[in-house]
Each structure stands twice: as structure tokens, then as C-alpha cells.
N, C-alpha and C positions, 0 to 999 in steps of 0.2 A: 447700394447706398453705404456711405462711409459711417463708421461708429462715431457717435458724438463723444468728444473727450469729457471726462469727468470734471465737475466744477470743484476746484481746489478749496473753495470756502466751505463745501459741505463736508469735506474730508478733515480739515483741521479748524477748530473753532476759533483759534487764536489768530485770525488774519492770515492763515496759510502757514504759520510757523509751527515748528515741531513742539514748542513749548505749550501750545494749545492742546496737544494730544493728552496731556496729563492735568489739564485744568479741571478743577473739581466741577465747574458748570457746563464743561463741554460734553458734546454728545459722543458716546463711545464709538470707536472706529470699528468697522467690520473687519479690518485686516488683523487686529490683534487675536479674536477668537479663532480665526482661520489658521493663523500660525501656531496657536496653541493646540489646535486640533491635530495638524499635521505632525507637530512634534510628539504628541502623545502616540499617534499611530506608528511612528517611526520607532519609539521606545518599546512598545508591545511587540513589534514584529522582531525587533532585535532580541528580546527576551525569549521568544520562542525559538529562534535561530540558535541561541546559545544552549537551550535547555536540552538535557537528555541526549546529547549528541546526534540530534536529529539533522536530517538534511534540510534545505530550504523548502522543498516540496512539501515534505511531511510537516514542517512548521506552519506553512500556509494552509495546509488541510485542517490543522488543528484549530487555527484562527477562525476557519469556516464552519467549524462545528463537525467536521467529517473524521472518520477514522477508518482505515483499511487494515484487513488482515495480512496484507502484504508487508506493511510496516512492522506488524507484530513478528513476522518471520525474521526479521533482523534481530530482534531481542531474544528469540528462541534458538538461535543458531548455537550458542555455548552448550545449551542443554540437549540439543539434537546430537552435538558431537559427542557427548558423554553417553547417550543412549544407544547410537548406532556405531560409534567407534570408526573403524577403517571404512565403513560404508559411506561415510561423509567425503570420501576422497574422490568420488565420481558422482555428482549431483546434477539432476535436471530440475529446474524450477520452472513451473507453469503458472501464468497469471498476470494481470496488469502490473506495469511498473516492474516487470522482471529483470530489466537492466540493472536496477538498483540492487536487487538481491544477488544477481550474478557477480556485479563488481564487488560486492562484499565478500562472496565465497571465494573469489580468485585471489583475495588478499590473504586468506587463510593458508597456512603451509601445507604443502603436498595435497592440493585440492584442485581438481578439475571441475569445471561447472559451465553448464550451458542453460539457455533459457528459451521458453516459447511465449511470445507475446500474442494473446488471442485477439487483440483489439487494435484500432487505429494507432499509428505511430507518428502521425504528422507533427505533433508538438514535442517530440522527444529532443533531449539534448545531444550534444556532440558526442559525449561519451557512448550513449545508446546507439547512435548511428553507426559508430565505429564498431561496436560489438556485433551489429547486424551485418555490416560489410564483410566482417571477418568470419561470419558463419557461426559465431558463438550463440548468438540470439536469432531465432527464426520467427517470423510472423506467420502464424498459422491458425486455421479454424479448428479448435479443439472437438467440434461436433463431428469430425470426421477422423479416419484412421491416422495415427500419428507416423511420420516418415522415419521410423527407427525400427531396427529389429528387436525381437523379444530379448529382454534383459540387457539392454544397451547401457543401463545406467545401474549403479549400486542402489541409489536412493532417488526417489521422485517426490518433490514437493509441490503441491498445488495450493494456491491461496486466492481467495475472492472469486475466481473464475466460475467455480461450481455454484456460486449463489445466484448466478445469472442464467443457468441452465435450467430447462424444464425437466421433469422426471424422464421425459421420452429420450432426451440426449444424455442425461445422467447415466442412464442405464447403458449406454455405449462408451462414454468418455471415461467414467471410473474404471471400468474393467480394462480399458485401453491403457490408461496410466499404470496400472498394476502389471500389464503385460510387459511394458518396456522397462520395469524396474526388477532388480535381482534380489534385493534384501529388504524392500518394503516401500510403502506408499504413505506419505505423511499429508493428511487433508486438514487445511486450516480454514475455518469457515466461521461466519457470524453466528451470534446468538439470536434467537427469535425475539422480535421486537425492536432490534437496533436497525433503524433505518439507514440506508446507504446511499443510493444514487439519487441525484437531483433530478428534476425534470429535464435540465439542459443536458444531462449525460445519457438520457435514454436512447438518444440517436446513436451513441457509441456502444452501449451495452445491449441494446435491442429490447430490454425488458426490465422492469424493476427487480431489484434484489429480493430473493425469496430466502429468508433465514429459516433453517430447519432445526428441530429439536434433536437432542441426543437419541431419544427413543426412535425418532423417525429414521436417523442414520442406522441405528441398530438393526431395524427392520429391513433397510436398503441393503445392508451387508449380507444379510441372510438371504435376500431374494436374489442377490447377484452372486452367491457363492464365494463371497469375500470373507476372510476372518480377520478379526482384530489382533494386533500383535501384542499379546500380554506382557512378554518380556520387555519389549521397547516401551510400553506404557509405563511400567514399573521403574525402569531406569530413568526415563525422563521426568516422572513425577518425583522421584527421590532427589534428582539433580536440581529440579526447580525449587523444590521445598527447601533444600539446604541453603539455597541462596535467597529465599523469600520471594521468588518469581512467581507471579500469577498472570496468566494469559488473559487478555481480554477478549480473545476469540476461542472457539472450540478447536481442540486439536485431536485428530483422530489418527491412530497408527494402524495400518492395515498391512497384512502379509502380501507378498507378491504371489502371482500365479506360478506353480511349479509344474 
């Protein structure tokens, strides 16, 4: 059935003329509020795109009320460089949206970077597909042993991914990440009470995010024979404090297995 055309006399009170649109006794047109609403949405999106040098995906995430610790890694890179020095020249990042972190690291001077994407990559952009094609980023389930030799990388950074792992798999995955690092493992994870995954995302991550307290992580490190890197912690905190930086995620610095 064809759609009936709208009655022009209902749209414009002045006998169909544009002048009736602004007539004081005319009925308000539904078109004007719609245009204003769209214009306002465009301005808001544009504001978030410009702010803080964030990418489009990060800006849209903030609009939707989301926040990821992977985006926090972008902010922490300058302070990690001061804490780890030459160890930042060969880095493996593990976590969702790893392509964005790897791309940023590759722009740093004398830096080699690789990534592991633990989840679905159907909706990634062209740049990410190119990194995967070149073997710089791998898609792999981190619940199983990583395809790398011991100490393959100077530093390993993991963000967000551990929040979606049960303790059963954390007991295997975290020591495995420490195994492939030579100078340290950096764990970037959410604070308790910070909700992360939406219902629609559960099919991707497999389970809701579980944010664990710093005391929980301290016990976990003891149970898995891992030691926190006090020297790296001190350097990182000093560098961050001097610049007024405060992370919105928990950042743990762990020694590699020797």
C-alpha cells in the first residue's frame, strides 16, 4: 500500500505559504524541533571529537557513558616511558582495541610494538585489519598459552581483558603474560563498582566485567608467586604526579619471571 502524501494545509497554517510558519497563531511545525535536535546532537559529538585528542571511537564511548582502561593506556604511555626507559622499545599490548594502542606506540621513536586482540574483530577499521594482515596484531584467546617464547618482549601491558576473566583463567593468564616479558608486566584494570559491559556486549566478552580491589590483586600476586615492581611503581608515580596525571583505572607493575 502506498504511503499517503501529507496534507500541506496541516504543515503550514498560512494556506501552504512559508510565511504561515512564523504566524503567531499558526500551529508549531514538527520539523523545526527535529532540526534543532539533530543540530544539537552534531554539536555535542563534534565537541567530544575535539576534546582531549581522543579518537572518534573513544568520543562516542564517552557519549554513551562508557569508559575503558585501554583508552587510559594512551594517557599513561608518557609516564610508562619514564618508568621503564629502554624497556618501552619492545612492547606487547594485550586487550580489546589493541590496534589503537599499537598504532600509538609505533609512532614513538625507536619503539617496536605488537598486540593481541582477545575478542571479535568483525567491526575493526581498515588500519586494524592492516595490522592483523601484517602479523603485528594477532587475534588469540588469552585463556590459553601465548604463541611466544619466554621473554619475547621487554614489557607487556594488559588492559580491560583481565576484567572479563574468571579466577580460574586469571591463574593461568597473568603468569603467562609475565613469562613472555623480560622487564615487567603492567596490568591496567578497573576499580570496583565501575560498571563496564552492556548487555549487548556480553556475547562478545562472554561474561560481565568483574572489577577487583587492590587488596584482592595483592593476594593474587602472592598466590601466583608474582612480585610487584617497587622501583617501577615509584618512577611511574613520580612522573605522573609531576604532571598532575591521575589514572581512572588501577595500574599494577609486576616483575617478570626470571
